[in-house]
Structure formats: C-alpha cells, structure tokens
C-alpha positions in Angstrom: 0.0 0.0 0.0 3.0 2.3 0.6 3.7 2.1 -3.1 0.0 2.9 -3.9 0.1 6.0 -1.6 3.4 7.1 -3.1 1.9 6.7 -6.6 -1.1 8.8 -5.7 1.1 11.4 -4.2 3.3 11.6 -7.3 0.3 11.7 -9.7 -1.2 14.6 -7.6 2.1 16.4 -7.6 2.6 16.0 -11.3 -0.9 17.2 -12.0 -0.4 20.3 -9.8 3.1 20.9 -11.2 4.4 21.3 -7.7 6.5 18.2 -7.1 9.4 20.3 -5.9 7.4 22.8 -3.8 8.3 22.7 -0.1 4.6 22.2 1.0 4.6 18.9 -1.1 7.7 17.5 0.5 8.2 16.0 4.0 9.6 18.5 6.4 12.9 17.9 8.2 14.6 19.5 11.2 16.9 21.2 8.7 15.6 21.5 5.1 18.2 20.8 2.5 17.9 22.5 -0.9 19.9 21.6 -4.1 19.8 23.5 -7.3 16.7 25.4 -6.1 14.7 22.3 -5.0 14.0 20.7 -1.6 15.7 17.2 -1.4 14.0 14.2 0.2 15.4 10.9 1.4 16.2 8.3 -1.3 16.6 10.9 -4.0 19.6 10.3 -6.3 19.1 13.1 -8.8 16.6 15.2 -10.7 15.1 15.5 -14.2 14.2 18.6 -16.1 11.9 18.1 -19.2 13.5 19.7 -22.3 10.8 18.5 -24.8 7.4 17.0 -24.1 7.8 13.4 -23.1 5.6 10.5 -22.0 5.2 9.5 -18.3 4.9 5.8 -17.9 3.8 3.5 -15.1 5.4 0.0 -14.9 3.1 -3.0 -14.4 3.5 -6.7 -14.6 2.0 -6.5 -18.1 4.5 -3.8 -19.2 4.4 0.0 -19.5 1.1 1.9 -19.1 0.9 5.5 -20.5 0.0 8.1 -17.8 0.3 11.5 -19.5 2.6 13.8 -21.5 5.0 15.8 -19.3 5.5 19.4 -20.4 8.7 21.4 -21.1 10.2 22.9 -18.0 8.7 20.5 -15.5 11.1 19.0 -12.9 10.9 15.8 -11.0 12.9 14.0 -8.4 14.7 10.8 -9.5 15.1 7.8 -7.1 16.7 5.2 -9.4 17.8 4.4 -13.0 17.8 1.1 -14.8 18.2 -0.2 -18.3 14.7 -1.6 -18.8 12.7 -0.3 -21.8 15.8 1.4 -23.3 16.8 3.0 -20.0 14.4 4.8 -17.6 14.6 7.2 -14.7 12.4 6.1 -11.7 10.3 8.9 -10.1 8.9 6.6 -7.4 5.6 4.8 -7.1 6.3 2.9 -10.3 6.4 6.0 -12.5 9.2 6.3 -15.1 10.5 8.6 -17.8 12.5 7.0 -20.7 16.0 8.3 -21.2 15.7 10.0 -24.6 18.6 12.3 -25.7 17.5 15.9 -26.1 14.2 15.3 -24.2 15.4 15.3 -20.6 18.3 16.8 -18.6 19.5 14.7 -15.7 21.6 15.9 -12.8 23.0 14.3 -9.6 23.8 16.0 -6.3 27.3 16.0 -4.9 28.4 13.6 -2.2 28.6 16.5 0.2 25.0 17.4 -0.5 23.8 13.8 0.0 25.7 13.8 3.3 24.0 17.0 4.3 20.6 15.4 3.6 21.6 12.4 5.6 22.5 14.5 8.6 19.3 16.6 8.3 17.1 13.4 8.4 18.6 12.3 11.7 20.5 9.3 10.3 23.8 10.3 11.8 25.1 8.6 14.9 24.5 10.2 18.3 27.4 10.5 20.7 28.2 7.2 22.4 26.6 4.9 19.8 28.9 2.5 18.0 26.8 2.6 14.8 30.0 3.1 12.8 31.0 -0.3 13.9 27.6 -1.9 13.2 27.3 -0.2 9.8 30.8 0.3 8.5 31.7 2.3 5.4 33.3 0.4 2.5 34.5 1.6 -0.9 32.0 1.1 -3.6 33.1 -1.8 -5.9 33.7 -1.1 -9.6 31.8 -3.6 -11.7 32.4 -4.6 -15.4 28.7 -5.5 -15.7 27.0 -2.5 -14.2 27.1 0.3 -11.7 26.4 0.1 -7.9 23.6 2.6 -7.2 23.6 2.0 -3.5 25.2 -0.3 -0.9 24.7 -1.1 2.8 27.1 -2.9 5.0 26.2 -4.5 8.4 28.5 -6.1 10.9 26.9 -9.4 11.9 29.7 -10.6 14.1 33.4 -9.9 14.5 34.9 -10.7 11.1 31.5 -11.4 9.4 29.7 -8.7 7.4 26.5 -8.6 5.4 26.6 -6.4 2.3 23.7 -5.4 0.0 24.2 -3.9 -3.4 21.5 -2.3 -5.7 23.1 -2.6 -9.1 22.2 -1.0 -12.4 23.2 -3.9 -14.6 23.7 -4.3 -18.3 20.4 -6.3 -18.6 18.5 -4.5 -15.8 18.4 -4.0 -12.0 20.2 -6.5 -9.8 19.8 -7.0 -6.1 23.0 -8.6 -4.7 23.5 -10.0 -1.2 27.0 -10.8 0.1 28.1 -12.5 3.3 31.8 -12.2 4.0 34.1 -13.8 6.6 37.5 -12.2 6.8 39.3 -15.5 7.2 41.4 -14.5 10.1 39.2 -13.3 13.0 39.2 -15.9 15.8 36.1 -17.5 17.2 34.2 -17.2 13.9 34.1 -19.5 10.8 32.1 -21.7 8.5 30.2 -25.0 8.9 28.0 -27.1 6.7 24.5 -28.3 7.6 22.2 -31.0 6.3 18.5 -30.9 5.8 16.8 -32.6 8.7 20.2 -33.9 9.8 20.3 -36.5 7.1 21.1 -36.8 3.4 17.7 -38.0 2.3 15.2 -35.2 2.5 14.9 -31.4 2.1 14.5 -28.4 4.4 14.7 -24.7 4.0 17.9 -22.9 4.5 16.5 -20.8 7.4 15.1 -23.9 9.1 18.5 -25.7 8.7 20.3 -22.8 10.3 17.8 -22.3 13.1 17.7 -26.0 13.9 21.4 -26.0 14.8 21.8 -26.3 18.6 22.9 -22.9 19.8 23.8 -21.4 23.2 25.4 -18.2 24.5 28.8 -19.2 23.0 27.6 -20.7 19.7 25.6 -18.6 17.2 24.5 -19.0 13.6 24.7 -15.5 12.1 24.2 -16.2 8.4 23.9 -18.9 5.7 23.2 -19.7 2.1 21.8 -22.7 0.2 24.6 -25.0 -1.1 24.7 -28.1 -3.3 22.4 -29.2 -6.1 20.3 -32.2 -5.1 18.6 -35.2 -6.6 14.9 -36.2 -6.4 15.5 -37.9 -3.1 16.9 -34.6 -1.7 20.5 -35.9 -1.6 23.3 -33.4 -2.4 25.0 -34.4 -5.6 28.7 -34.3 -4.6 31.2 -34.3 -1.8 30.1 -33.0 1.6 31.9 -33.1 4.9 30.6 -32.1 8.3 32.4 -31.8 11.6 35.6 -33.4 10.1 33.9 -36.4 8.5 32.8 -37.3 5.0 29.0 -37.3 4.7 28.9 -38.1 1.0 31.3 -38.7 -1.8 31.1 -37.1 -5.2 29.3 -38.4 -8.3 30.1 -35.7 -10.9 33.0 -36.4 -13.3 36.3 -34.9 -12.1 36.6 -32.4 -14.9 33.2 -31.0 -14.0 33.5 -31.2 -10.2 33.5 -28.0 -8.0 33.9 -28.2 -4.3 34.5 -25.7 -1.5 36.6 -27.0 1.4 37.4 -25.4 4.8 40.5 -26.6 6.6 41.0 -27.1 10.3 42.6 -23.6 10.5 39.6 -22.0 8.9 41.3 -21.4 5.5 39.2 -22.2 2.4 40.0 -23.8 -0.9 38.1 -24.5 -4.0 38.9 -27.4 -6.3 38.0 -30.8 -7.7 39.4 -33.4 -5.2 39.6 -37.1 -5.7 39.2 -39.4 -2.7 40.5 -42.9 -2.2 39.2 -45.0 0.7 40.2 -48.5 1.8 39.1 -50.8 4.5 41.5 -53.3 6.2 40.6 -56.2 8.5 42.8 -56.9 11.5 45.6 -55.0 9.8 45.7 -57.5 6.9 43.5 -57.7 3.8 42.5 -54.3 2.3 39.6 -53.6 0.0 38.6 -50.4 -1.8 35.4 -48.5 -0.7 33.6 -47.1 -3.7 31.5 -44.4 -2.1 30.0 -43.1 1.1 26.3 -42.8 1.6 25.4 -43.5 -2.1 23.2 -46.0 -3.7 24.9 -49.4 -3.8 25.7 -50.4 -7.4 26.8 -53.7 -8.8 30.0 -55.0 -7.2 30.3 -51.9 -5.1 31.3 -51.6 -1.5 29.5 -48.6 0.1 30.0 -47.2 3.6 26.9 -45.9 5.3 26.5 -43.6 8.3 23.6 -42.3 10.2 23.9 -39.1 8.2 22.4 -41.0 5.3 18.9 -42.0 6.5 17.3 -44.3 9.1 18.4 -47.4 7.0 20.7 -48.2 4.2 17.8 -48.7 1.7 19.6 -51.6 0.1 18.0 -54.8 -1.2 18.7 -58.4 0.0 21.4 -59.1 -2.7 24.4 -58.4 -0.6 26.2 -58.4 2.7 26.1 -55.8 5.4 28.6 -55.5 8.3 27.9 -53.4 11.3 30.9 -51.7 12.9 31.1 -49.8 16.2 33.3 -46.7 15.8 36.1 -46.8 18.4 38.1 -43.8 17.2 38.9 -41.6 14.3 36.8 -40.0 11.5 36.4 -40.2 7.8 38.9 -37.6 6.6 42.3 -37.4 5.1 44.3 -37.0 8.3 42.7 -39.7 10.5 42.0 -43.4 10.4 38.6 -44.6 11.5 39.0 -47.7 13.7 36.1 -49.9 14.8 34.9 -53.3 16.0 32.6 -55.6 14.1 29.2 -56.1 15.8 27.4 -58.2 13.3 27.6 -59.6 9.7 24.4 -60.2 7.8 24.0 -61.6 4.2 20.8 -61.8 2.1 18.7 -59.3 4.1 19.7 -55.6 3.3 18.2 -52.4 4.5 20.2 -52.4 7.7 19.3 -49.9 10.4 21.7 -47.0 10.8 22.7 -45.9 14.3 24.8 -43.1 15.7 28.4 -44.2 16.6 28.3 -46.9 14.0 28.9 -47.5 10.3 27.5 -50.2 7.9 29.8 -51.7 5.2 27.4 -52.8 2.5 28.7 -54.9 -0.5 27.2 -56.4 -3.6 28.6 -59.5 -5.4 32.5 -59.3 -5.3 32.3 -56.8 -2.4 29.8 -59.0 -0.7 32.2 -62.0 -1.0 34.9 -59.9 0.7 32.6 -58.9 3.6 31.4 -62.4 4.2 34.9 -63.3 5.4 34.7 -60.7 8.3 33.9 -62.1 11.8 32.2 -60.5 14.7 34.9 -58.9 16.9 37.3 -58.2 14.0 39.1 -54.9 14.0 38.3 -52.6 11.1 40.5 -49.7 9.9 39.4 -47.3 7.2 41.9 -45.0 5.6 41.0 -41.9 3.5 43.3 -40.0 1.2 42.6 -37.0 -1.0 44.3 -35.7 -4.2 45.5 -33.0 -4.2 47.0 -33.6 -0.7 45.9 -30.2 0.7 42.4 -31.6 0.9 43.5 -34.1 3.6 43.2 -31.2 6.1 39.7 -30.2 5.1 37.0 -30.5 7.8 34.0 -29.0 6.2 33.0 -29.1 2.5 30.1 -28.6 0.2 29.9 -28.8 -3.5 28.4 -26.9 -6.4 28.8 -27.2 -10.2 30.6 -24.5 -12.1 34.1 -23.0 -11.6 33.7 -19.3 -12.1 37.2 -18.0 -11.3 40.4 -20.1 -11.1 43.7 -18.6 -9.8 42.4 -15.1 -10.7 41.4 -16.1 -14.2 37.8 -15.7 -15.4 36.5 -19.0 -16.7 34.4 -19.4 -19.8 31.0 -20.9 -19.1 28.9 -21.7 -22.2 25.6 -22.1 -20.4 22.7 -19.9 -21.5 20.0 -18.4 -19.3 19.4 -15.6 -16.8 18.4 -16.8 -13.3 18.9 -16.2 -9.6 22.4 -17.3 -8.6 24.3 -18.4 -5.5 28.1 -18.4 -5.5 31.0 -18.6 -3.2 34.4 -17.1 -3.6 37.8 -16.8 -2.0 39.9 -13.6 -2.1 43.6 -13.2 -2.3 43.8 -12.3 1.4 42.0 -15.5 2.4 38.6 -14.0 3.1 35.6 -16.1 2.0 32.4 -14.7 0.7 29.1 -15.9 -0.6 26.9 -14.0 -3.1 23.2 -14.4 -3.8 21.7 -12.6 -6.8 17.9 -12.3 -6.9 16.2 -12.9 -10.3 13.1 -13.3 -12.4 11.6 -10.0 -11.2 11.6 -6.4 -12.4 13.5 -5.5 -9.2 16.2 -7.9 -10.0 16.6 -9.7 -13.3 19.2 -12.3 -12.3 22.5 -13.2 -14.2 23.9 -15.6 -16.6 26.6 -17.9 -15.3 29.2 -16.0 -17.3 28.1 -12.7 -15.8 28.0 -14.3 -12.3 31.7 -15.2 -12.9 32.4 -11.5 -13.8 30.7 -10.3 -10.7 32.6 -12.6 -8.4 35.9 -11.5 -9.9 34.9 -7.9 -9.6 34.1 -8.5 -5.9 37.6 -9.8 -5.4 37.5 -13.6 -5.9 40.6 -15.3 -7.1 38.7 -18.6 -6.8 34.9 -18.9 -7.2 32.2 -21.5 -7.9 28.5 -21.8 -8.0 26.1 -23.4 -5.6 22.5 -24.3 -6.7 20.6 -21.3 -8.1 17.2 -20.5 -9.4 14.4 -20.9 -6.8 16.9 -22.4 -4.4 19.0 -19.2 -4.1 18.5 -18.0 -0.5 20.5 -15.9 2.0 19.6 -15.8 5.7 21.1 -13.7 8.4 20.6 -13.1 12.1 19.6 -9.4 12.1 21.0 -7.3 14.8 19.2 -8.0 18.1 17.5 -11.2 16.8 17.9 -14.7 18.1 17.3 -16.5 14.8 18.1 -16.0 11.2 15.5 -14.8 8.7 15.5 -14.7 4.9 17.0 -11.5 3.4 16.5 -11.9 -0.3 13.4 -12.6 -2.4 13.5 -16.3 -3.6 12.0 -16.5 -7.1 9.4 -19.1 -6.1 7.7 -16.5 -4.0 8.7 -18.4 -0.9 11.7 -20.1 0.5 12.5 -23.4 -1.2 13.5 -26.5 0.7 17.1 -27.6 -0.2 19.5 -30.4 0.6 22.2 -28.6 2.6 23.6 -25.2 3.4 26.8 -23.3 4.3 26.6 -21.4 7.6 28.6 -18.6 9.2 29.3 -19.2 12.9 30.3 -17.0 15.8 31.6 -18.5 19.0 31.8 -15.2 21.0 30.1 -15.6 24.4 27.2 -13.2 24.9 28.2 -10.3 27.1 26.6 -7.1 28.6 24.4 -4.7 26.7 26.5 -2.5 24.4 24.1 -1.0 21.9 20.3 -0.6 21.4 18.5 -0.8 18.0 14.9 0.5 17.5 12.6 -2.3 16.3 11.4 0.3 13.7 13.6 3.3 12.7 10.4 5.4 12.1 7.9 6.2 14.8 4.6 7.7 13.7 3.1 10.4 15.8 0.2 12.8 15.2 0.3 16.5 14.8 -0.6 18.3 18.0 -1.2 15.1 19.9 -0.2 14.7 23.6 1.7 11.6 24.7 2.7 10.3 28.1 6.2 8.8 28.3 6.5 8.2 24.6 8.6 5.1 24.1 9.4 2.4 21.5 10.5 -1.2 21.6 14.2 -1.7 21.1 16.5 -4.7 20.6 19.9 -5.0 22.4 23.2 -6.4 21.3 26.6 -6.9 23.1 30.0 -5.9 21.8 30.1 -9.0 19.6 26.7 -8.3 18.0 25.0 -11.1 20.0 21.4 -10.4 21.1 20.9 -9.2 24.7 17.4 -9.4 26.3 15.8 -6.0 27.0 13.0 -5.5 29.4 10.7 -2.6 28.5 10.9 0.2 25.9 13.3 3.0 25.2 12.3 6.6 25.8 11.9 9.0 22.9 13.1 12.6 22.8 13.1 15.1 19.9 13.2 18.8 19.2 9.6 18.5 18.0 8.4 17.2 21.3 7.5 19.9 23.8 7.4 18.9 27.5 4.3 20.2 29.2 3.3 19.1 32.7 5.2 15.9 32.3 3.7 15.1 28.9 5.1 15.4 25.4 3.2 17.4 22.8 4.0 17.1 19.1 4.9 20.6 18.0 5.4 20.1 14.2 3.6 20.0 10.9 3.4 16.7 9.0 6.8 15.6 8.0 9.8 13.5 9.1 12.1 14.7 11.9 15.1 13.5 13.9 14.8 11.9 17.3 16.7 9.9 19.8 15.7 6.8 21.9 17.4 6.0 25.2 17.5 2.8 27.3 19.9 2.1 30.2 22.2 4.8 29.2 22.4 3.7 25.6 21.0 5.8 22.8 20.2 5.4 19.1 18.7 7.5 16.4 15.1 7.3 15.2 12.9 9.3 12.9 9.6 10.7 13.9 7.0 10.8 11.2 4.3 13.4 12.0 0.9 12.8 10.3 -2.5 14.2 10.6 -4.0 10.9 11.8 -4.7 9.1 8.5 -4.8 5.3 8.4 -1.5 3.5 8.5 -1.1 0.5 6.2 0.3 -2.4 8.1 0.4 -4.8 5.1 -0.3 -4.2 1.4 1.1 -7.6 0.2 2.8 -5.7 -2.6 6.2 -7.1 -1.6 4.9 -10.7 -1.6 3.6 -13.1 1.0 6.9 -14.6 2.3 6.0 -13.4 5.8 2.7 -15.4 5.8 1.7 -19.0 6.1 -1.6 -20.8 6.3 -2.6 -22.5 9.5 -5.8 -24.1 10.5 -8.0 -26.0 13.0 -10.3 -28.8 11.9 -9.8 -28.2 8.2 -9.2 -30.7 5.4 -6.8 -28.3 3.7 -5.7 -24.6 3.8 -3.2 -22.5 1.8 -2.3 -19.0 1.0 -1.4 -17.5 -2.4 -0.2 -14.2 -3.8 -2.6 -12.8 -6.3 -3.2 -9.7 -8.4 -6.6 -8.4 -7.1 -9.4 -7.0 -9.3 -10.1 -4.1 -7.0 -7.1 -1.8 -7.8 -4.7 -4.1 -9.7 -2.3 -4.4 -6.8 -1.0 -7.5 -5.1 -3.2 -9.2 -2.4 -3.3 -12.5 -0.5 -5.8 -15.3 -1.1 -6.8 -17.7 1.7 -8.0 -21.0 0.3 -9.7 -23.5 2.7 -11.8 -26.7 2.8 -13.9 -27.3 5.9 -16.1 -29.9 4.3 -16.7 -33.1 6.3 -15.2 -31.8 9.6 -16.8 -31.4 13.0 -16.5 -28.7 15.6 -15.3 -25.2 15.0 -13.2 -25.0 11.9 -10.7 -22.2 11.2 -8.5 -21.1 8.4 -5.9 -18.5 9.3 -3.4 -16.2 7.7 -0.5 -16.3 10.2 2.3 -13.7 10.2 5.7 -15.1 10.8 6.9 -11.7 11.8 4.0 -10.1 13.6 2.6 -6.8 12.3 3.2 -3.9 14.7 0.9 -1.1 15.8 3.1 1.3 17.8 0.5 4.0 18.5 -3.0 3.5 20.0 -5.5 2.9 17.2 -9.3 3.3 17.0 -10.0 0.5 14.6 -8.4 -2.3 12.5 -9.6 -2.4 8.9 -8.9 -4.3 5.7 -10.4 -4.9 2.2 -11.9 -8.4 1.8 -13.4 -10.0 -1.2 -15.9 -12.5 0.3 -17.0 -15.9 -1.0 -20.6 -15.8 0.3 -20.2 -18.8 2.5 -21.4 -17.1 5.7 -18.2 -17.7 7.7 -17.0 -15.7 10.6 -14.2 -13.2 9.9 -11.9 -12.1 12.8 -8.4 -10.7 13.5 -6.2 -11.4 16.5 -4.0 -9.0 18.4 -1.5 -9.5 21.2 -0.6 -6.5 23.3 2.8 -5.7 25.0 1.7 -7.5 28.2 0.9 -10.7 26.3 -2.9 -10.2 26.4 -4.6 -11.8 23.4 -7.6 -10.0 21.8 -10.0 -11.3 19.2 -11.8 -8.6 17.0 -14.8 -9.4 14.9 -14.7 -7.9 11.4 -17.9 -9.6 10.3 -19.8 -12.6 11.7 -21.5 -13.5 8.4 -19.5 -13.1 5.2 -22.4 -13.5 2.9 -21.1 -11.2 0.2 -18.9 -12.0 -2.9 -17.7 -8.5 -3.8 -15.0 -6.3 -2.3 -15.9 -4.7 1.1 -13.9 -2.7 3.6 -14.5 -4.2 7.0 -13.4 -2.8 10.4 -13.3 -3.7 14.1 -13.0 -1.4 17.1 -9.8 -1.7 19.0 -10.5 -1.8 22.8 -9.0 0.8 25.1 -6.5 -0.1 27.7 -4.2 -2.2 25.6 -0.4 -2.0 26.3 1.4 -0.8 23.2 3.1 -1.7 20.9 0.4 -4.2 19.9 1.2 -7.1 17.6 -1.0 -8.7 15.0 0.0 -12.4 14.9 -3.1 -13.7 13.1 -4.3 -10.9 10.8 -7.1 -13.1 9.4 -9.1 -15.8 11.2 -11.9 -17.2 9.0 -14.1 -19.6 10.9 -17.2 -21.8 10.8 -18.9 -23.1 14.0 -21.8 -25.0 12.5 -21.1 -28.5 10.9 -24.1 -28.1 8.6 -22.5 -24.9 7.1 -19.1 -26.5 6.4 -17.8 -26.1 2.8 -14.8 -25.1 0.9 -14.0 -21.7 -0.6 -11.5 -18.8 -0.8 -11.4 -15.1 0.2 -8.9 -12.4 -0.8 -7.5 -9.8 1.6 -5.7 -6.5 0.9 -4.5 -3.4 2.7 -4.6 -4.3 6.4 -4.5 -1.0 8.3 -4.7 0.7 11.6 -7.2 3.6 11.7 -6.7 6.5 14.1 -9.8 8.6 13.5 -13.4 7.6 13.9 
C-alpha cells in the first residue's frame, strides 16, 4: 500500500506541477535544498523536461501510459535502470524514458547527500557504535553494471553482510554478500544437512535455526549450497564436523567443491578421494562411495547421516561396525569393532556411533569373510594432498574463477544465482543474486563469474541457483536467522544442505540498542505520556541481549508540558533519539494528521505469511493480483467440508505486524466468498494479552468490502497482529470449501 500511496502522491504532484514545492515534501529538522529544490530521502538526482515526453507506469503487463510531461517540469529521481531502453524512476512505479534531447538529468554531490543524511537524523548520536555496526566500505567497480547504493552491516566480529543495488547491463540486480575475513578468531564456516540426514529437504533458514545454539555458539548467516537429486541428496562431496558425509558423483573435470580446513582457510577445487578398509591389519579392499546408492560389485560405507536405514536390497552383505576412534577424513584413520555380519537381508538400520559396510557381489564376498569382533580400519586420502586437512565441505557445479582467471561458461539463461568465492587475502564470501523479477533480473553464469571476480574472488564457484537461491542472516538483536532476499518461487524453497557462518563469541553485557522500527509515527498536536518504542539489544560481539521494557523517545519537535510530550510540528519527518539504560540510538519521527497506517499491502509478496488451521481438510495462501485496484493481495483457500467442531483457516504472520500508537480501529479490504463464515483478526498487546476482534460474523457477500473492528481501550502498546485473518465456521451443517482475498490491512486512528 505504501507504493500505492506514493503513486497517488506523485500523480497529484505531477498534475499540480508542484513536485518540488516545499509544501509537497516531507519537512525535516533542517531543510536541504539543491539546485533550487527541496531534497528528500532516497533521492539520487533530478530530471528537467526539455521537450514534451511520456510519463509511464510499470506494471506486470508492461508500460502503461499516464500523460505527457511538459517542457520545464522538474521531477525527483530515485533510481535508474536499463529496462525499456533505459528509464529514470520517479517513485511509485512512475518512469521517464532516457531520450537524448528530451530530458536533462543531474545528480547531487556527495557533500549534498551527506548534508541530507544529517538533516534526516541518520547520523550517529554520541556514544553509539553505529559506525562499527554499519561500517563504510569503498563502492566496488563492476564490469557488468554500476552500484547505485550499498549497505554494510557487521553481523559478528569478522563477518559482514553487504547489500548492493546494481544498475546492470540487462537491468536491475539485487545482490547480497556475506563475507568472513578468514582471520578473526572464534568465527568461521560450517555445513549443515536438511533434517540432519542426506535423504530429505529443508529450507535454509530452518536448517540454520535447527542448529543447537547457546550463549557461546551462534549461527549468524547462511546460504543454500549443493544441487540435489529427487531424493533430496546433495549431488557431490560433503563433509561435516571433520567427517565425510557423502562422496562425489560428478566427473572430475566438472566437479566444483568448497573445502574449509582445520585452521579456517578455504580452498576450491576438484578433489579425488581414495578409501580403503582393512581387517585386523591385513587384507585391504577399496570402498567405492560413502552414503550413495549401492551399485553392482560396489562396497558402500553408510553412516547415520544417510537415513534411518541403508535402503539396500537383499542381494548383498552388510557388516555393522562400532566406531572406536577416528573420523572419515584425510588425516585420520577410522577404527572400529565388528558387531554383526548379515547376508541376504539388506536395508540395515543406521545408528549413531556406527557404520555399515554394504557390499554387492564381489564386495559381498569380501565382507562375508569378516567375523564379529574383528578390528576394522578405514583410511582416506585426497588428491590434491591439501584436501587431507579439510574438515567442512560442500559442492556446487561450475568453476567461475580459477587462480584469478575468469572461466568461460557456455551455459545460457538468466536466473537467480548463489556463488562462493575466496579472495587473495584468504577471506571467504558468498553471493546471492535475486532474479526473475523487475526489481532484480538475475544473471547468466558468465556474468556471475564476472561479478565474483569484480568483488575480489581469485577462486569462485556456483552453488545451486534459481528458486533455491537463498541468503539468511541473524539481524542485529534477533535470536534467529531470517530470509533476506526474495526467492524467485515467492517463498523459501527446501534444499539439501547449506553453508553457515558461525560466531563463538560468548554473549556479554548490553553495548548497543537498536529500535525495532527506525520510524515512529506520531500525530500533529497530539499529547503523549512517556513516549517510548521497543528496542533490541546487542553486546559488543553483535550477540542479542534481552531487554525488558521500551526506550524513551526525545526530539526537538516534542515539547514537554506538565510531564507530557506534545508534538509541535507540521506533518513531515524529523530526527529523534531513543534512550535505554544509558544507551542511545537515532530514530525518525513521522508526523501525520492521523490518517490510516497501512500495516500490510502484500505488494512485496507473502513470504512473511503462512496458512494454519483448526479442523480443516486443507488450507493454503497464495499471492494474487486483485481485481479491486490491480495491486497484489493474499488469497486464503480453505476446505472445511466433512469436519466437525469449530473449523478455522488462518493467515498467520511469521513476523508479527506492529501497531506502535493506540489505534481506534483495524480495517482491511476483503473479497468474500458468500459462505457465511465468521471473519476475525487477532492482536496481542505488550503484556501478552490476546484480543479477538470481529470484522464480520457472516461473510455472505462476494464482492469487495472494507471491514473494520473497534480496538478496545487499555491495551499495552506496541500491539502485535499475529493472526491478521481468522476465517471460521462453527456449524457443521454450514461447512464447505472456498476462498477469500485480503488486501491493505490497516490501523485507523480517527473515527
């Protein structure tokens, strides 16, 4: 909905010819003018119309003509990309095509942009270590485009998250980088399996959050890793915690593997592995693979990392071995004692602390000679020899850069990409490039290679891409990781394994506070008592620290009268400071006249939402383009038929919607299905009190309607909306299936 409001604002400003007039711009504590116009946050330049030119709006179907702009009109520019021959973005989906002789484009100086930043209250107050949390880095020079903006966040000592908005040769690109400097102690890389076994799939965020963590072990970031087969098994070599989990299947000349040594240094290559088993120090036999399907005449070693059982048929022999010492890597020998030897059964159970040696035909004949109580020794050697010291590894597919040399990759197609690279200084970084949207087109493999080299890689390779491409990070103050990019499936895809960034710094005392939201909405002329906002805390290592209560808000626009704060400013955005336990941080105060605040427009997708239910045969949510105003909305599909008791289909918010200021009502647009069900929404206030609000007890309409519910007084703010939509049926005789569409969930402040 924010995009819709901005669009309406721009259209109004264009029609009135006053886009650059001070009364049409948000006020600031200090107004910043450039070339005779008032600047606003996010502005990168301005356009002056030299000859009449078309104004366009971008839609999923393409460009839609809006009107002809007249000579002499000026407009703020917020971005530029190469779509439709190159266009300047005016905000709200409005664009002007770059036509020589028709428009004049100018950009402000860095000094002027810094002046704007300071005026908007985004500089750091004294005592805040924001410069450490959001460090400044030089903007990289790219061969395939230009970096329009970048943001760097310190996730842990030695680990940074970087975001680049790139104007690329084929269009806009959103690029996410996670970098480990390769030298900071107590941080490093580890690999993780879906559901802790090779067979099966799990999302990257779930894999990361399922890792057992404590105050001295934290997952701070991760990306999806290897390609996988229909069973969910990663295709090639994987090592976890110093032991081989699976061996490679790809031909050596096509193999690409990332390895991390015991000292934290990373290598990329195509290692060969040779494994042999000896019995009582005598006869030796070659092991063909680890945790792979057993083929004719093969000897396969299975561990509990594979699955619950070996999955083999009865045409072979399986020897169970208790592990006494050692691991499956190039610098250790695994030693064990035989517990049992079974022929003609197969599908042996896999237990922790044990391995199964499973052989067919010739390998079976070898295993049949082994007796219970025999001593087994398994040796592992890699080529090249440097791989013998590797303790963690995951594979991919294509080498992008080798020894500083860009590789030629003759594979067509533009798609989302995930890649990993190693710099000359030993630092390791992963890159995720979003794709298949107008916001980010994606890259070819060849252009991915160029990007990795531009970012400093002397060695680089791909991980799985397309809908699998995912980057997760633990945002400052959070306990768990969340998805940072926009996976092209519209939701996070389940994958086989992941590469995680780990911090082992023990959680310490509170060092910094971070507002949950950097913008606080207040109302012109309104009086507040102890105005405060929720904040998150972090220690000196960027670990989350629990905070009890909110941080107090102060600002030059808040006048203290009889112990209360009065908003003494016209509508606009102003600088403020929040303080908690002697720690302070910046915040912006957005003064409004009390108009509704859109909590969710669904225009950015539905990744934050999932369908849950009670006594329903099925329930799901989908992102749709609605027929009310052509914007995005969410569809709730349900089936209550044949169930008993109160049935419910819910739109559940993974990250709860927040209402910071006391509201009069909650409202939303709903396209009903005429099934007579009960429509509610659920709130939870700051004290943990749950409140159910009735939007309509009988949805008997099939058109679009705006429905509201009164918010009771006395709630402790901020209030969270965890179940924005509860669609229910209490009568068994009225149970059926259907679907409703919801759009523009909002908080209303005036009756």
